[in-house]
C-alpha positions in Angstrom: 219.8 96.8 37.6 217.5 98.4 40.1 216.1 96.0 42.7 212.5 96.4 43.9 211.5 95.3 47.4 209.2 92.7 45.9 212.1 90.7 44.5 214.1 90.9 47.7 211.1 89.8 49.8 210.6 86.8 47.5 214.3 85.9 47.8 214.4 86.2 51.6 211.1 84.4 52.1 212.2 81.7 49.6 208.9 82.2 47.7 208.3 80.1 44.6 210.4 81.3 41.7 212.8 83.2 43.9 215.8 81.5 42.3 215.3 83.4 39.1 215.7 86.7 41.0 218.9 85.4 42.7 220.3 84.5 39.2 219.3 87.9 37.8 221.1 89.7 40.6 224.2 87.4 40.3 224.4 88.1 36.6 223.8 91.9 36.7 226.8 94.1 36.0 225.6 96.6 38.7 223.0 96.1 41.4 221.4 99.2 43.0 218.6 99.8 45.6 217.3 103.2 46.6 217.6 104.0 50.3 213.8 104.2 50.8 213.4 100.8 49.1 216.0 99.4 51.5 213.9 100.7 54.4 210.6 99.5 52.8 212.1 96.0 52.4 213.3 95.9 56.0 209.9 96.9 57.3 208.1 94.2 55.2 210.6 91.5 56.2 210.6 92.5 59.9 206.8 93.0 60.1 205.2 91.0 63.0 208.4 91.3 65.1 210.5 89.1 62.8 213.7 91.1 63.4 215.9 88.1 63.0 215.4 88.1 59.2 217.2 91.5 59.0 220.7 89.9 59.6 220.3 87.5 56.6 218.9 90.4 54.5 221.9 92.6 55.2 224.2 89.7 54.6 222.5 89.0 51.2 223.0 92.7 50.2 226.7 92.6 51.1 227.3 89.2 49.4 225.5 90.3 46.3 227.3 93.7 46.2 224.0 95.6 46.2 224.8 99.4 46.3 222.4 101.7 48.2 221.8 105.0 46.5 220.3 108.2 47.7 216.8 109.3 46.8 216.9 112.9 45.7 214.5 115.7 44.8 214.9 114.6 41.2 213.8 111.1 42.2 210.8 112.5 44.0 209.7 114.5 40.9 209.9 111.4 38.7 208.1 109.3 41.4 205.3 111.9 41.5 205.0 111.7 37.8 204.9 107.9 38.0 202.0 108.2 40.5 200.1 110.6 38.3 200.5 108.4 35.3 200.5 104.8 36.8 199.3 105.2 40.4 196.7 103.2 42.3 193.3 104.4 41.4 194.5 106.1 38.2 195.9 103.2 36.1 195.7 99.4 35.9 199.4 99.2 37.0 198.2 100.6 40.4 201.7 101.7 41.6 201.9 102.3 45.3 204.4 104.6 47.2 207.2 102.0 47.2 206.6 101.2 43.5 206.9 104.8 42.6 210.3 105.0 44.4 211.6 102.0 42.4 210.1 103.4 39.2 211.9 106.7 39.7 215.2 105.1 40.5 215.1 102.8 37.4 214.1 105.8 35.2 216.8 108.1 36.5 219.5 105.5 36.5 218.4 104.3 33.1 218.5 100.7 34.3 216.1 97.7 34.1 214.0 97.0 37.2 214.0 93.6 39.0 210.5 93.0 40.5 207.9 90.4 41.3 204.4 90.7 39.9 202.8 92.3 37.0 202.3 95.9 38.0 205.5 97.3 36.4 204.8 95.4 33.2 201.9 97.8 32.7 204.3 100.8 32.7 207.1 101.9 30.4 209.8 100.6 32.7 212.2 98.0 31.3 212.0 94.7 33.3 215.2 93.0 34.3 213.7 89.6 33.6 
């Protein structure tokens, strides 16, 4: 499965329902995150000078065996297509920059996407849960 930043933020902040994301990650055969999504998640978590959360975040990724994969020119082309089709101001899904990265990664890896919220449900991406 591909993991979006929204699921990781929910887990690290212990948001309501985060346990189902933890279970999904634990039960997945393979767990991937795109390098830009890793950065995005780190920035969201550490926002407001909350740097101390990055150590538990890194530990979670290691413990869960989440693999970081490169974001290539092919990913960028698919992400651009996702924006043109589902982007904010163009479609009810209103995908933002980070969403388009996760979309492209899921599409090119042909894997379901783990995410929080309803935005991806309005696209053609297969949800992990």
